[in-house]
C-alpha positions as a printed Julia matrix, in Angstrom:
192×3 Matrix{Float64}:
 -10.22    0.47   -5.44
  -6.99   -0.59   -4.04
  -6.37   -4.95   -4.49
  -6.53   -4.59   -0.83
 -10.04   -3.84   -1.0
 -10.61   -7.12   -3.27
 -12.28   -8.88   -0.42
 -14.92   -6.18   -1.11
 -14.75   -6.27   -4.76
 -17.13   -9.59   -5.69
 -20.47   -8.95   -3.91
 -23.57  -11.56   -4.15
 -25.07   -8.66   -6.09
 -22.18   -8.51   -8.79
 -20.72  -12.21   -8.87
 -23.48  -13.59  -11.17
 -22.22  -10.55  -13.87
 -18.53  -11.34  -13.14
 -19.13  -15.11  -13.8
 -20.9   -14.54  -17.01
 -18.26  -12.44  -18.38
 -15.55  -15.51  -17.4
 -17.49  -17.58  -19.15
 -17.75  -15.36  -22.18
 -13.75  -15.18  -21.84
 -13.41  -18.88  -21.94
 -10.14  -18.46  -20.71
 -10.11  -21.32  -17.37
 -10.55  -24.07  -19.61
  -7.15  -23.08  -21.37
  -5.23  -22.32  -18.22
  -6.34  -25.54  -16.63
  -5.07  -27.51  -19.71
  -1.74  -25.61  -19.31
  -1.54  -26.32  -15.95
  -2.62  -29.93  -16.4
   0.02  -30.28  -19.14
   2.85  -28.8   -16.99
   2.04  -31.27  -14.09
   5.27  -33.13  -12.99
   3.29  -36.35  -12.0
  -0.47  -37.3   -11.71
  -0.83  -36.46   -7.7
   1.13  -33.03   -8.16
   0.69  -30.36   -5.46
  -0.68  -27.16   -7.13
  -1.07  -23.54   -5.57
  -3.12  -21.41   -7.46
  -2.83  -17.55   -5.98
  -6.15  -15.56   -6.71
  -8.03  -18.59   -7.23
 -11.18  -16.68   -7.43
 -14.42  -19.12   -7.5
 -12.17  -21.85   -8.6
 -13.17  -22.04  -11.91
  -9.83  -23.41  -13.08
  -9.8   -25.59   -9.92
 -12.89  -27.3   -11.05
 -11.1   -28.24  -14.35
  -8.06  -29.83  -12.78
  -7.34  -33.93  -12.84
  -9.03  -35.4    -9.49
  -5.66  -36.55   -8.55
  -4.01  -32.97   -8.3
  -3.44  -31.99   -4.91
  -4.91  -28.28   -5.18
  -4.05  -25.17   -3.07
  -6.4   -21.96   -3.91
  -5.53  -18.32   -2.16
  -7.88  -15.58   -2.54
  -8.9   -13.29   -0.28
 -12.28  -13.01   -1.08
 -14.87  -14.97    1.26
 -17.39  -14.83   -1.28
 -15.01  -16.46   -3.75
 -13.63  -19.16   -1.62
 -16.77  -20.26   -0.62
 -17.81  -21.22   -4.46
 -14.17  -22.63   -4.95
 -14.71  -24.95   -2.43
 -18.25  -26.22   -3.93
 -16.59  -26.24   -7.34
 -13.98  -28.77   -5.89
 -14.58  -30.09   -2.54
 -11.1   -31.96   -2.03
  -9.46  -28.27   -2.48
  -7.59  -26.78    0.33
  -8.3   -23.3     0.14
  -6.48  -20.35    2.11
  -8.31  -16.69    2.82
  -5.14  -14.52    2.36
  -3.81  -11.48    0.43
  -1.16  -12.72   -1.83
   1.42  -10.75    0.01
   1.57  -13.1     2.85
   1.06  -16.15    0.71
   4.4   -16.96   -0.19
   4.93  -19.74    2.35
   1.66  -21.58    2.9
   2.31  -24.64    1.2
   6.33  -25.49    1.19
   6.46  -28.5    -0.88
   4.48  -27.34   -3.92
   5.17  -28.92   -7.53
   3.63  -25.89   -9.36
   2.18  -22.42   -8.73
  -0.06  -20.57  -11.07
  -2.01  -17.08  -11.17
  -4.18  -16.37  -13.94
  -5.33  -12.39  -14.42
  -3.97  -11.72  -11.22
  -0.85   -9.79  -10.94
  -2.12   -6.88  -13.56
  -4.16   -5.95   -9.99
  -1.26   -4.94   -8.1
   0.72   -1.59   -8.65
   3.71   -1.27  -10.27
   6.23   -0.88   -7.0
   4.76   -4.06   -5.84
   4.82   -5.9    -8.77
   8.55   -7.23   -8.72
   8.84   -8.26   -4.91
   5.18   -9.9    -5.65
   6.43  -12.09   -8.54
   9.75  -13.09   -6.97
   7.63  -14.6    -3.9
   5.24  -16.11   -6.05
   8.53  -18.01   -8.0
   9.72  -18.81   -4.65
   6.84  -21.22   -4.23
   7.39  -24.1    -6.55
   9.72  -25.32   -9.01
   7.67  -24.78  -11.81
   5.16  -21.7   -12.73
   2.22  -21.01  -15.02
   0.99  -17.14  -15.0
  -0.71  -14.49  -17.16
   0.87  -11.06  -16.96
   0.0    -7.79  -19.15
   2.81   -6.5   -21.06
   0.82   -3.71  -22.8
  -2.11   -1.47  -22.22
  -5.24   -3.61  -20.98
  -8.82   -2.09  -22.25
 -10.78   -0.05  -19.62
 -13.28   -2.4   -17.86
 -14.8    -0.03  -15.77
 -13.61   -1.06  -12.21
 -11.6     0.44  -10.17
  -8.41   -2.13  -10.37
  -5.09   -0.66  -11.28
  -4.47   -2.88  -14.27
  -0.98   -2.53  -14.4
   1.21   -3.73  -17.22
   4.87   -4.49  -17.23
   7.12   -4.5   -20.03
   8.2    -8.14  -21.4
  12.12   -7.1   -20.73
  10.8    -6.62  -17.18
   9.08   -9.37  -16.5
  11.59  -11.37  -18.31
  14.52  -10.26  -15.93
  12.41  -11.06  -12.93
  11.84  -14.17  -13.63
  15.63  -14.69  -14.05
  16.28  -13.02  -11.18
  14.06  -15.69   -9.04
  16.4   -18.09  -10.59
  13.73  -19.72  -12.86
  14.34  -19.81  -16.82
  11.39  -19.26  -19.47
  10.03  -22.13  -20.75
   7.16  -20.58  -22.85
   5.8   -16.96  -23.35
   3.49  -15.81  -25.71
   0.01  -14.39  -25.81
  -2.82  -16.81  -25.48
  -4.53  -15.13  -28.48
  -2.75  -12.81  -31.25
  -2.85   -9.29  -30.28
  -3.82  -10.0   -26.73
  -1.96   -7.76  -24.27
  -1.96  -10.41  -21.32
   0.73  -13.45  -22.02
   0.95  -16.46  -20.52
   4.54  -17.29  -19.18
   5.26  -20.78  -18.05
   9.43  -20.96  -16.08
  11.13  -23.65  -14.43
  13.46  -23.42  -11.75
  17.32  -23.62  -13.04
  19.16  -25.98  -11.75
């Protein structure tokens, strides 16, 4: 299965299992706190690529103008339930860069690892072009095989920094969320 098949990845049969795994991992509250702390003002416009079932969206302040982008209609239906005020876009991320021209911040968590190495630099440049502030996770080392057939791509740290710089951003934070975690959190801001 490639990311092109993501709309069929989560089904009603597999969703409960995935939701339980995400709950055990517990990253969504941390991700929402990072996004909230980076908001330039309370009513900022936030775009989340790969919003999934809206677990991050549900934990953001009510004043935030939220846009979620995901290719899976089942995920988007649940995200709408979790954040009724959100605006949701059923879209493959390859065509998502121009959806919200006035975004203040863009975020993506556990998303880019699902794209092939050849697509990653271009997709990351597109992502960083959306807003003056960005928060995203990216695996910089091999990830544990979870049994699904997604790519689970990792990108060397030096390459991540080079692409952020090429996008006209500067890194304001880069570190693993937990010691030894290969999927790091990056925060960047547009230069100038």
